[in-house]
mmCIF file of the N, C-alpha and C atoms, coordinates in Angstrom:
data_MODEL
# 
_entry.id   MODEL 
# 
loop_
_atom_site.group_PDB 
_atom_site.id 
_atom_site.type_symbol 
_atom_site.label_atom_id 
_atom_site.label_alt_id 
_atom_site.label_comp_id 
_atom_site.label_asym_id 
_atom_site.label_entity_id 
_atom_site.label_seq_id 
_atom_site.pdbx_PDB_ins_code 
_atom_site.Cartn_x 
_atom_site.Cartn_y 
_atom_site.Cartn_z 
_atom_site.occupancy 
_atom_site.B_iso_or_equiv 
_atom_site.pdbx_formal_charge 
_atom_site.auth_seq_id 
_atom_site.auth_comp_id 
_atom_site.auth_asym_id 
_atom_site.auth_atom_id 
_atom_site.pdbx_PDB_model_num 
ATOM 1   N N  . MET A 1 1  ? 14.016  -4.736  6.806   1.00 0.00 ? 1  MET A N  1 
ATOM 2   C CA . MET A 1 1  ? 13.711  -4.380  5.448   1.00 0.00 ? 1  MET A CA 1 
ATOM 3   C C  . MET A 1 1  ? 15.022  -4.335  4.674   1.00 0.00 ? 1  MET A C  1 
ATOM 4   N N  . ARG A 1 2  ? 15.044  -5.019  3.556   1.00 0.00 ? 2  ARG A N  1 
ATOM 5   C CA . ARG A 1 2  ? 16.242  -5.060  2.722   1.00 0.00 ? 2  ARG A CA 1 
ATOM 6   C C  . ARG A 1 2  ? 16.230  -3.998  1.647   1.00 0.00 ? 2  ARG A C  1 
ATOM 7   N N  . SER A 1 3  ? 15.060  -3.661  1.172   1.00 0.00 ? 3  SER A N  1 
ATOM 8   C CA . SER A 1 3  ? 14.968  -2.657  0.120   1.00 0.00 ? 3  SER A CA 1 
ATOM 9   C C  . SER A 1 3  ? 13.570  -2.061  0.124   1.00 0.00 ? 3  SER A C  1 
ATOM 10  N N  . GLU A 1 4  ? 13.395  -1.021  -0.644  1.00 0.00 ? 4  GLU A N  1 
ATOM 11  C CA . GLU A 1 4  ? 12.088  -0.396  -0.762  1.00 0.00 ? 4  GLU A CA 1 
ATOM 12  C C  . GLU A 1 4  ? 11.872  0.022   -2.206  1.00 0.00 ? 4  GLU A C  1 
ATOM 13  N N  . TYR A 1 5  ? 10.612  0.182   -2.567  1.00 0.00 ? 5  TYR A N  1 
ATOM 14  C CA . TYR A 1 5  ? 10.260  0.612   -3.904  1.00 0.00 ? 5  TYR A CA 1 
ATOM 15  C C  . TYR A 1 5  ? 9.640   1.987   -3.794  1.00 0.00 ? 5  TYR A C  1 
ATOM 16  N N  . ILE A 1 6  ? 10.208  2.950   -4.486  1.00 0.00 ? 6  ILE A N  1 
ATOM 17  C CA . ILE A 1 6  ? 9.697   4.311   -4.440  1.00 0.00 ? 6  ILE A CA 1 
ATOM 18  C C  . ILE A 1 6  ? 9.051   4.621   -5.780  1.00 0.00 ? 6  ILE A C  1 
ATOM 19  N N  . ILE A 1 7  ? 7.775   4.990   -5.742  1.00 0.00 ? 7  ILE A N  1 
ATOM 20  C CA . ILE A 1 7  ? 7.044   5.327   -6.956  1.00 0.00 ? 7  ILE A CA 1 
ATOM 21  C C  . ILE A 1 7  ? 7.461   6.728   -7.397  1.00 0.00 ? 7  ILE A C  1 
ATOM 22  N N  . PRO A 1 8  ? 7.777   6.904   -8.684  1.00 0.00 ? 8  PRO A N  1 
ATOM 23  C CA . PRO A 1 8  ? 8.133   8.244   -9.167  1.00 0.00 ? 8  PRO A CA 1 
ATOM 24  C C  . PRO A 1 8  ? 7.003   9.245   -8.913  1.00 0.00 ? 8  PRO A C  1 
ATOM 25  N N  . ALA A 1 9  ? 7.362   10.490  -8.659  1.00 0.00 ? 9  ALA A N  1 
ATOM 26  C CA . ALA A 1 9  ? 6.383   11.515  -8.315  1.00 0.00 ? 9  ALA A CA 1 
ATOM 27  C C  . ALA A 1 9  ? 5.371   11.756  -9.430  1.00 0.00 ? 9  ALA A C  1 
ATOM 28  N N  . ASP A 1 10 ? 5.758   11.563  -10.673 1.00 0.00 ? 10 ASP A N  1 
ATOM 29  C CA . ASP A 1 10 ? 4.849   11.827  -11.776 1.00 0.00 ? 10 ASP A CA 1 
ATOM 30  C C  . ASP A 1 10 ? 4.035   10.596  -12.206 1.00 0.00 ? 10 ASP A C  1 
ATOM 31  N N  . ALA A 1 11 ? 4.203   9.481   -11.513 1.00 0.00 ? 11 ALA A N  1 
ATOM 32  C CA . ALA A 1 11 ? 3.445   8.267   -11.840 1.00 0.00 ? 11 ALA A CA 1 
ATOM 33  C C  . ALA A 1 11 ? 2.015   8.399   -11.320 1.00 0.00 ? 11 ALA A C  1 
ATOM 34  N N  . PRO A 1 12 ? 1.035   7.864   -12.056 1.00 0.00 ? 12 PRO A N  1 
ATOM 35  C CA . PRO A 1 12 ? -0.344  7.920   -11.572 1.00 0.00 ? 12 PRO A CA 1 
ATOM 36  C C  . PRO A 1 12 ? -0.501  7.041   -10.331 1.00 0.00 ? 12 PRO A C  1 
ATOM 37  N N  . TYR A 1 13 ? -1.437  7.425   -9.461  1.00 0.00 ? 13 TYR A N  1 
ATOM 38  C CA . TYR A 1 13 ? -1.672  6.657   -8.240  1.00 0.00 ? 13 TYR A CA 1 
ATOM 39  C C  . TYR A 1 13 ? -2.156  5.262   -8.618  1.00 0.00 ? 13 TYR A C  1 
ATOM 40  N N  . PRO A 1 14 ? -1.494  4.202   -8.140  1.00 0.00 ? 14 PRO A N  1 
ATOM 41  C CA . PRO A 1 14 ? -1.881  2.848   -8.544  1.00 0.00 ? 14 PRO A CA 1 
ATOM 42  C C  . PRO A 1 14 ? -3.199  2.417   -7.894  1.00 0.00 ? 14 PRO A C  1 
ATOM 43  N N  . SER A 1 15 ? -4.082  1.855   -8.698  1.00 0.00 ? 15 SER A N  1 
ATOM 44  C CA . SER A 1 15 ? -5.364  1.369   -8.188  1.00 0.00 ? 15 SER A CA 1 
ATOM 45  C C  . SER A 1 15 ? -5.157  0.047   -7.446  1.00 0.00 ? 15 SER A C  1 
ATOM 46  N N  . PHE A 1 16 ? -6.205  -0.405  -6.783  1.00 0.00 ? 16 PHE A N  1 
ATOM 47  C CA . PHE A 1 16 ? -6.153  -1.683  -6.071  1.00 0.00 ? 16 PHE A CA 1 
ATOM 48  C C  . PHE A 1 16 ? -5.797  -2.805  -7.044  1.00 0.00 ? 16 PHE A C  1 
ATOM 49  N N  . ASN A 1 17 ? -6.427  -2.824  -8.230  1.00 0.00 ? 17 ASN A N  1 
ATOM 50  C CA . ASN A 1 17 ? -6.174  -3.885  -9.207  1.00 0.00 ? 17 ASN A CA 1 
ATOM 51  C C  . ASN A 1 17 ? -4.725  -3.878  -9.692  1.00 0.00 ? 17 ASN A C  1 
ATOM 52  N N  . VAL A 1 18 ? -4.195  -2.697  -9.934  1.00 0.00 ? 18 VAL A N  1 
ATOM 53  C CA . VAL A 1 18 ? -2.802  -2.580  -10.381 1.00 0.00 ? 18 VAL A CA 1 
ATOM 54  C C  . VAL A 1 18 ? -1.862  -3.108  -9.292  1.00 0.00 ? 18 VAL A C  1 
ATOM 55  N N  . GLN A 1 19 ? -2.148  -2.776  -8.044  1.00 0.00 ? 19 GLN A N  1 
ATOM 56  C CA . GLN A 1 19 ? -1.293  -3.230  -6.959  1.00 0.00 ? 19 GLN A CA 1 
ATOM 57  C C  . GLN A 1 19 ? -1.374  -4.746  -6.779  1.00 0.00 ? 19 GLN A C  1 
ATOM 58  N N  . CYS A 1 20 ? -2.563  -5.323  -6.981  1.00 0.00 ? 20 CYS A N  1 
ATOM 59  C CA . CYS A 1 20 ? -2.694  -6.780  -6.919  1.00 0.00 ? 20 CYS A CA 1 
ATOM 60  C C  . CYS A 1 20 ? -1.876  -7.445  -8.016  1.00 0.00 ? 20 CYS A C  1 
ATOM 61  N N  . GLN A 1 21 ? -1.891  -6.863  -9.217  1.00 0.00 ? 21 GLN A N  1 
ATOM 62  C CA . GLN A 1 21 ? -1.085  -7.402  -10.318 1.00 0.00 ? 21 GLN A CA 1 
ATOM 63  C C  . GLN A 1 21 ? 0.402   -7.321  -9.985  1.00 0.00 ? 21 GLN A C  1 
ATOM 64  N N  . ARG A 1 22 ? 0.802   -6.240  -9.352  1.00 0.00 ? 22 ARG A N  1 
ATOM 65  C CA . ARG A 1 22 ? 2.217   -6.089  -8.978  1.00 0.00 ? 22 ARG A CA 1 
ATOM 66  C C  . ARG A 1 22 ? 2.615   -7.078  -7.895  1.00 0.00 ? 22 ARG A C  1 
ATOM 67  N N  . PHE A 1 23 ? 1.691   -7.385  -6.988  1.00 0.00 ? 23 PHE A N  1 
ATOM 68  C CA . PHE A 1 23 ? 1.960   -8.423  -5.982  1.00 0.00 ? 23 PHE A CA 1 
ATOM 69  C C  . PHE A 1 23 ? 2.228   -9.750  -6.680  1.00 0.00 ? 23 PHE A C  1 
ATOM 70  N N  . THR A 1 24 ? 1.404   -10.076 -7.686  1.00 0.00 ? 24 THR A N  1 
ATOM 71  C CA . THR A 1 24 ? 1.571   -11.333 -8.411  1.00 0.00 ? 24 THR A CA 1 
ATOM 72  C C  . THR A 1 24 ? 2.938   -11.385 -9.080  1.00 0.00 ? 24 THR A C  1 
ATOM 73  N N  . GLN A 1 25 ? 3.355   -10.293 -9.694  1.00 0.00 ? 25 GLN A N  1 
ATOM 74  C CA . GLN A 1 25 ? 4.673   -10.236 -10.331 1.00 0.00 ? 25 GLN A CA 1 
ATOM 75  C C  . GLN A 1 25 ? 5.785   -10.339 -9.299  1.00 0.00 ? 25 GLN A C  1 
ATOM 76  N N  . ALA A 1 26 ? 5.620   -9.644  -8.184  1.00 0.00 ? 26 ALA A N  1 
ATOM 77  C CA . ALA A 1 26 ? 6.657   -9.644  -7.148  1.00 0.00 ? 26 ALA A CA 1 
ATOM 78  C C  . ALA A 1 26 ? 6.798   -11.015 -6.491  1.00 0.00 ? 26 ALA A C  1 
ATOM 79  N N  . LYS A 1 27 ? 5.699   -11.760 -6.401  1.00 0.00 ? 27 LYS A N  1 
ATOM 80  C CA . LYS A 1 27 ? 5.762   -13.096 -5.788  1.00 0.00 ? 27 LYS A CA 1 
ATOM 81  C C  . LYS A 1 27 ? 6.644   -14.044 -6.587  1.00 0.00 ? 27 LYS A C  1 
ATOM 82  N N  . GLN A 1 28 ? 6.815   -13.775 -7.877  1.00 0.00 ? 28 GLN A N  1 
ATOM 83  C CA . GLN A 1 28 ? 7.646   -14.637 -8.722  1.00 0.00 ? 28 GLN A CA 1 
ATOM 84  C C  . GLN A 1 28 ? 9.131   -14.466 -8.435  1.00 0.00 ? 28 GLN A C  1 
ATOM 85  N N  . THR A 1 29 ? 9.519   -13.317 -7.921  1.00 0.00 ? 29 THR A N  1 
ATOM 86  C CA . THR A 1 29 ? 10.938  -13.052 -7.682  1.00 0.00 ? 29 THR A CA 1 
ATOM 87  C C  . THR A 1 29 ? 11.293  -12.892 -6.211  1.00 0.00 ? 29 THR A C  1 
ATOM 88  N N  . ASN A 1 30 ? 10.299  -12.788 -5.340  1.00 0.00 ? 30 ASN A N  1 
ATOM 89  C CA . ASN A 1 30 ? 10.557  -12.559 -3.918  1.00 0.00 ? 30 ASN A CA 1 
ATOM 90  C C  . ASN A 1 30 ? 10.069  -13.757 -3.111  1.00 0.00 ? 30 ASN A C  1 
ATOM 91  N N  . PRO A 1 31 ? 10.976  -14.560 -2.558  1.00 0.00 ? 31 PRO A N  1 
ATOM 92  C CA . PRO A 1 31 ? 10.564  -15.755 -1.823  1.00 0.00 ? 31 PRO A CA 1 
ATOM 93  C C  . PRO A 1 31 ? 9.735   -15.449 -0.574  1.00 0.00 ? 31 PRO A C  1 
ATOM 94  N N  . ASP A 1 32 ? 9.959   -14.287 0.035   1.00 0.00 ? 32 ASP A N  1 
ATOM 95  C CA . ASP A 1 32 ? 9.164   -13.932 1.215   1.00 0.00 ? 32 ASP A CA 1 
ATOM 96  C C  . ASP A 1 32 ? 7.701   -13.714 0.833   1.00 0.00 ? 32 ASP A C  1 
ATOM 97  N N  . LEU A 1 33 ? 7.463   -12.993 -0.255  1.00 0.00 ? 33 LEU A N  1 
ATOM 98  C CA . LEU A 1 33 ? 6.089   -12.787 -0.718  1.00 0.00 ? 33 LEU A CA 1 
ATOM 99  C C  . LEU A 1 33 ? 5.488   -14.080 -1.250  1.00 0.00 ? 33 LEU A C  1 
ATOM 100 N N  . ALA A 1 34 ? 6.297   -14.903 -1.899  1.00 0.00 ? 34 ALA A N  1 
ATOM 101 C CA . ALA A 1 34 ? 5.802   -16.149 -2.475  1.00 0.00 ? 34 ALA A CA 1 
ATOM 102 C C  . ALA A 1 34 ? 5.273   -17.093 -1.397  1.00 0.00 ? 34 ALA A C  1 
ATOM 103 N N  . SER A 1 35 ? 5.774   -16.957 -0.179  1.00 0.00 ? 35 SER A N  1 
ATOM 104 C CA . SER A 1 35 ? 5.340   -17.858 0.895   1.00 0.00 ? 35 SER A CA 1 
ATOM 105 C C  . SER A 1 35 ? 4.010   -17.431 1.515   1.00 0.00 ? 35 SER A C  1 
ATOM 106 N N  . VAL A 1 36 ? 3.497   -16.258 1.144   1.00 0.00 ? 36 VAL A N  1 
ATOM 107 C CA . VAL A 1 36 ? 2.254   -15.739 1.714   1.00 0.00 ? 36 VAL A CA 1 
ATOM 108 C C  . VAL A 1 36 ? 1.101   -15.996 0.745   1.00 0.00 ? 36 VAL A C  1 
ATOM 109 N N  . ASN A 1 37 ? -0.036  -16.392 1.296   1.00 0.00 ? 37 ASN A N  1 
ATOM 110 C CA . ASN A 1 37 ? -1.232  -16.631 0.504   1.00 0.00 ? 37 ASN A CA 1 
ATOM 111 C C  . ASN A 1 37 ? -1.663  -15.350 -0.204  1.00 0.00 ? 37 ASN A C  1 
ATOM 112 N N  . ALA A 1 38 ? -2.050  -15.455 -1.482  1.00 0.00 ? 38 ALA A N  1 
ATOM 113 C CA . ALA A 1 38 ? -2.427  -14.290 -2.285  1.00 0.00 ? 38 ALA A CA 1 
ATOM 114 C C  . ALA A 1 38 ? -3.617  -13.546 -1.679  1.00 0.00 ? 38 ALA A C  1 
ATOM 115 N N  . GLN A 1 39 ? -4.595  -14.285 -1.144  1.00 0.00 ? 39 GLN A N  1 
ATOM 116 C CA . GLN A 1 39 ? -5.760  -13.639 -0.556  1.00 0.00 ? 39 GLN A CA 1 
ATOM 117 C C  . GLN A 1 39 ? -5.384  -12.850 0.690   1.00 0.00 ? 39 GLN A C  1 
ATOM 118 N N  . ALA A 1 40 ? -4.411  -13.336 1.447   1.00 0.00 ? 40 ALA A N  1 
ATOM 119 C CA . ALA A 1 40 ? -3.952  -12.610 2.638   1.00 0.00 ? 40 ALA A CA 1 
ATOM 120 C C  . ALA A 1 40 ? -3.308  -11.281 2.223   1.00 0.00 ? 40 ALA A C  1 
ATOM 121 N N  . LEU A 1 41 ? -2.495  -11.312 1.165   1.00 0.00 ? 41 LEU A N  1 
ATOM 122 C CA . LEU A 1 41 ? -1.880  -10.077 0.678   1.00 0.00 ? 41 LEU A CA 1 
ATOM 123 C C  . LEU A 1 41 ? -2.937  -9.088  0.200   1.00 0.00 ? 41 LEU A C  1 
ATOM 124 N N  . GLN A 1 42 ? -3.969  -9.590  -0.480  1.00 0.00 ? 42 GLN A N  1 
ATOM 125 C CA . GLN A 1 42 ? -5.029  -8.716  -0.970  1.00 0.00 ? 42 GLN A CA 1 
ATOM 126 C C  . GLN A 1 42 ? -5.819  -8.099  0.175   1.00 0.00 ? 42 GLN A C  1 
ATOM 127 N N  . GLN A 1 43 ? -6.051  -8.854  1.251   1.00 0.00 ? 43 GLN A N  1 
ATOM 128 C CA . GLN A 1 43 ? -6.761  -8.310  2.409   1.00 0.00 ? 43 GLN A CA 1 
ATOM 129 C C  . GLN A 1 43 ? -5.961  -7.191  3.067   1.00 0.00 ? 43 GLN A C  1 
ATOM 130 N N  . VAL A 1 44 ? -4.657  -7.388  3.198   1.00 0.00 ? 44 VAL A N  1 
ATOM 131 C CA . VAL A 1 44 ? -3.806  -6.345  3.766   1.00 0.00 ? 44 VAL A CA 1 
ATOM 132 C C  . VAL A 1 44 ? -3.840  -5.111  2.880   1.00 0.00 ? 44 VAL A C  1 
ATOM 133 N N  . LEU A 1 45 ? -3.767  -5.320  1.577   1.00 0.00 ? 45 LEU A N  1 
ATOM 134 C CA . LEU A 1 45 ? -3.802  -4.204  0.633   1.00 0.00 ? 45 LEU A CA 1 
ATOM 135 C C  . LEU A 1 45 ? -5.119  -3.440  0.744   1.00 0.00 ? 45 LEU A C  1 
ATOM 136 N N  . LYS A 1 46 ? -6.232  -4.148  0.867   1.00 0.00 ? 46 LYS A N  1 
ATOM 137 C CA . LYS A 1 46 ? -7.532  -3.489  1.017   1.00 0.00 ? 46 LYS A CA 1 
ATOM 138 C C  . LYS A 1 46 ? -7.565  -2.627  2.272   1.00 0.00 ? 46 LYS A C  1 
ATOM 139 N N  . ARG A 1 47 ? -6.988  -3.146  3.351   1.00 0.00 ? 47 ARG A N  1 
ATOM 140 C CA . ARG A 1 47 ? -6.971  -2.377  4.607   1.00 0.00 ? 47 ARG A CA 1 
ATOM 141 C C  . ARG A 1 47 ? -6.100  -1.142  4.489   1.00 0.00 ? 47 ARG A C  1 
ATOM 142 N N  . VAL A 1 48 ? -4.943  -1.283  3.864   1.00 0.00 ? 48 VAL A N  1 
ATOM 143 C CA . VAL A 1 48 ? -4.020  -0.154  3.727   1.00 0.00 ? 48 VAL A CA 1 
ATOM 144 C C  . VAL A 1 48 ? -4.600  0.907   2.799   1.00 0.00 ? 48 VAL A C  1 
ATOM 145 N N  . VAL A 1 49 ? -5.173  0.487   1.672   1.00 0.00 ? 49 VAL A N  1 
ATOM 146 C CA . VAL A 1 49 ? -5.751  1.427   0.719   1.00 0.00 ? 49 VAL A CA 1 
ATOM 147 C C  . VAL A 1 49 ? -6.936  2.156   1.346   1.00 0.00 ? 49 VAL A C  1 
ATOM 148 N N  . GLY A 1 50 ? -7.687  1.471   2.203   1.00 0.00 ? 50 GLY A N  1 
ATOM 149 C CA . GLY A 1 50 ? -8.874  2.057   2.803   1.00 0.00 ? 50 GLY A CA 1 
ATOM 150 C C  . GLY A 1 50 ? -8.603  2.975   3.979   1.00 0.00 ? 50 GLY A C  1 
ATOM 151 N N  . LEU A 1 51 ? -7.371  3.078   4.419   1.00 0.00 ? 51 LEU A N  1 
ATOM 152 C CA . LEU A 1 51 ? -7.062  3.919   5.572   1.00 0.00 ? 51 LEU A CA 1 
ATOM 153 C C  . LEU A 1 51 ? -7.113  5.397   5.225   1.00 0.00 ? 51 LEU A C  1 
ATOM 154 N N  . ASP A 1 52 ? -7.434  6.194   6.209   1.00 0.00 ? 52 ASP A N  1 
ATOM 155 C CA . ASP A 1 52 ? -7.432  7.655   6.068   1.00 0.00 ? 52 ASP A CA 1 
ATOM 156 C C  . ASP A 1 52 ? -6.028  8.139   6.431   1.00 0.00 ? 52 ASP A C  1 
ATOM 157 N N  . TRP A 1 53 ? -5.124  8.127   5.438   1.00 0.00 ? 53 TRP A N  1 
ATOM 158 C CA . TRP A 1 53 ? -3.733  8.456   5.708   1.00 0.00 ? 53 TRP A CA 1 
ATOM 159 C C  . TRP A 1 53 ? -3.539  9.894   6.161   1.00 0.00 ? 53 TRP A C  1 
ATOM 160 N N  . LEU A 1 54 ? -4.336  10.820  5.662   1.00 0.00 ? 54 LEU A N  1 
ATOM 161 C CA . LEU A 1 54 ? -4.229  12.205  6.105   1.00 0.00 ? 54 LEU A CA 1 
ATOM 162 C C  . LEU A 1 54 ? -4.587  12.311  7.588   1.00 0.00 ? 54 LEU A C  1 
ATOM 163 N N  . GLY A 1 55 ? -5.636  11.611  7.994   1.00 0.00 ? 55 GLY A N  1 
ATOM 164 C CA . GLY A 1 55 ? -6.029  11.622  9.398   1.00 0.00 ? 55 GLY A CA 1 
ATOM 165 C C  . GLY A 1 55 ? -4.980  10.988  10.293  1.00 0.00 ? 55 GLY A C  1 
ATOM 166 N N  . ILE A 1 56 ? -4.400  9.889   9.833   1.00 0.00 ? 56 ILE A N  1 
ATOM 167 C CA . ILE A 1 56 ? -3.357  9.211   10.617  1.00 0.00 ? 56 ILE A CA 1 
ATOM 168 C C  . ILE A 1 56 ? -2.138  10.108  10.754  1.00 0.00 ? 56 ILE A C  1 
ATOM 169 N N  . LEU A 1 57 ? -1.731  10.730  9.671   1.00 0.00 ? 57 LEU A N  1 
ATOM 170 C CA . LEU A 1 57 ? -0.583  11.636  9.714   1.00 0.00 ? 57 LEU A CA 1 
ATOM 171 C C  . LEU A 1 57 ? -0.858  12.809  10.643  1.00 0.00 ? 57 LEU A C  1 
ATOM 172 N N  . SER A 1 58 ? -2.071  13.352  10.585  1.00 0.00 ? 58 SER A N  1 
ATOM 173 C CA . SER A 1 58 ? -2.428  14.471  11.447  1.00 0.00 ? 58 SER A CA 1 
ATOM 174 C C  . SER A 1 58 ? -2.361  14.070  12.918  1.00 0.00 ? 58 SER A C  1 
ATOM 175 N N  . LEU A 1 59 ? -2.862  12.878  13.229  1.00 0.00 ? 59 LEU A N  1 
ATOM 176 C CA . LEU A 1 59 ? -2.794  12.404  14.613  1.00 0.00 ? 59 LEU A CA 1 
ATOM 177 C C  . LEU A 1 59 ? -1.343  12.220  15.048  1.00 0.00 ? 59 LEU A C  1 
ATOM 178 N N  . HIS A 1 60 ? -0.541  11.681  14.155  1.00 0.00 ? 60 HIS A N  1 
ATOM 179 C CA . HIS A 1 60 ? 0.861   11.458  14.462  1.00 0.00 ? 60 HIS A CA 1 
ATOM 180 C C  . HIS A 1 60 ? 1.590   12.778  14.713  1.00 0.00 ? 60 HIS A C  1 
ATOM 181 N N  . LEU A 1 61 ? 1.225   13.793  13.964  1.00 0.00 ? 61 LEU A N  1 
ATOM 182 C CA . LEU A 1 61 ? 1.878   15.093  14.107  1.00 0.00 ? 61 LEU A CA 1 
ATOM 183 C C  . LEU A 1 61 ? 1.232   15.955  15.192  1.00 0.00 ? 61 LEU A C  1 
ATOM 184 N N  . GLY A 1 62 ? 0.160   15.428  15.805  1.00 0.00 ? 62 GLY A N  1 
ATOM 185 C CA . GLY A 1 62 ? -0.496  16.169  16.869  1.00 0.00 ? 62 GLY A CA 1 
ATOM 186 C C  . GLY A 1 62 ? -1.419  17.252  16.362  1.00 0.00 ? 62 GLY A C  1 
ATOM 187 N N  . ARG A 1 63 ? -1.891  17.120  15.142  1.00 0.00 ? 63 ARG A N  1 
ATOM 188 C CA . ARG A 1 63 ? -2.776  18.131  14.561  1.00 0.00 ? 63 ARG A CA 1 
ATOM 189 C C  . ARG A 1 63 ? -4.168  17.526  14.387  1.00 0.00 ? 63 ARG A C  1 
ATOM 190 N N  . THR A 1 64 ? -5.155  18.381  14.238  1.00 0.00 ? 64 THR A N  1 
ATOM 191 C CA . THR A 1 64 ? -6.492  17.893  13.952  1.00 0.00 ? 64 THR A CA 1 
ATOM 192 C C  . THR A 1 64 ? -6.661  17.781  12.452  1.00 0.00 ? 64 THR A C  1 
ATOM 193 N N  . SER A 1 65 ? -7.442  16.808  12.016  1.00 0.00 ? 65 SER A N  1 
ATOM 194 C CA . SER A 1 65 ? -7.670  16.590  10.596  1.00 0.00 ? 65 SER A CA 1 
ATOM 195 C C  . SER A 1 65 ? -8.486  17.730  10.017  1.00 0.00 ? 65 SER A C  1 
ATOM 196 N N  . THR A 1 66 ? -8.078  18.223  8.866   1.00 0.00 ? 66 THR A N  1 
ATOM 197 C CA . THR A 1 66 ? -8.791  19.341  8.236   1.00 0.00 ? 66 THR A CA 1 
ATOM 198 C C  . THR A 1 66 ? -9.388  18.914  6.907   1.00 0.00 ? 66 THR A C  1 
ATOM 199 N N  . SER A 1 67 ? -9.636  17.612  6.749   1.00 0.00 ? 67 SER A N  1 
ATOM 200 C CA . SER A 1 67 ? -10.196 17.161  5.476   1.00 0.00 ? 67 SER A CA 1 
ATOM 201 C C  . SER A 1 67 ? -11.650 17.586  5.358   1.00 0.00 ? 67 SER A C  1 
ATOM 202 N N  . THR A 1 68 ? -12.040 17.924  4.143   1.00 0.00 ? 68 THR A N  1 
ATOM 203 C CA . THR A 1 68 ? -13.414 18.323  3.884   1.00 0.00 ? 68 THR A CA 1 
ATOM 204 C C  . THR A 1 68 ? -14.046 17.311  2.962   1.00 0.00 ? 68 THR A C  1 
ATOM 205 N N  . ALA A 1 69 ? -15.323 17.060  3.168   1.00 0.00 ? 69 ALA A N  1 
ATOM 206 C CA . ALA A 1 69 ? -16.014 16.060  2.347   1.00 0.00 ? 69 ALA A CA 1 
ATOM 207 C C  . ALA A 1 69 ? -16.867 16.725  1.319   1.00 0.00 ? 69 ALA A C  1 
# 
């Protein structure tokens, strides 16, 4: 990894559509992203957005998930 993008703490959580638009913009300046099919990037984004990050973090930390529905 050469660099990372950190979203400011006060920024609203980006929706799937906003992130897809940002991928399109990033592909114009990043040759690594430009070489990947747009639909492949969108599929990865759908999988990442759909993950239960609280549950994954809890498993990683050895705790049980305490999310309520």
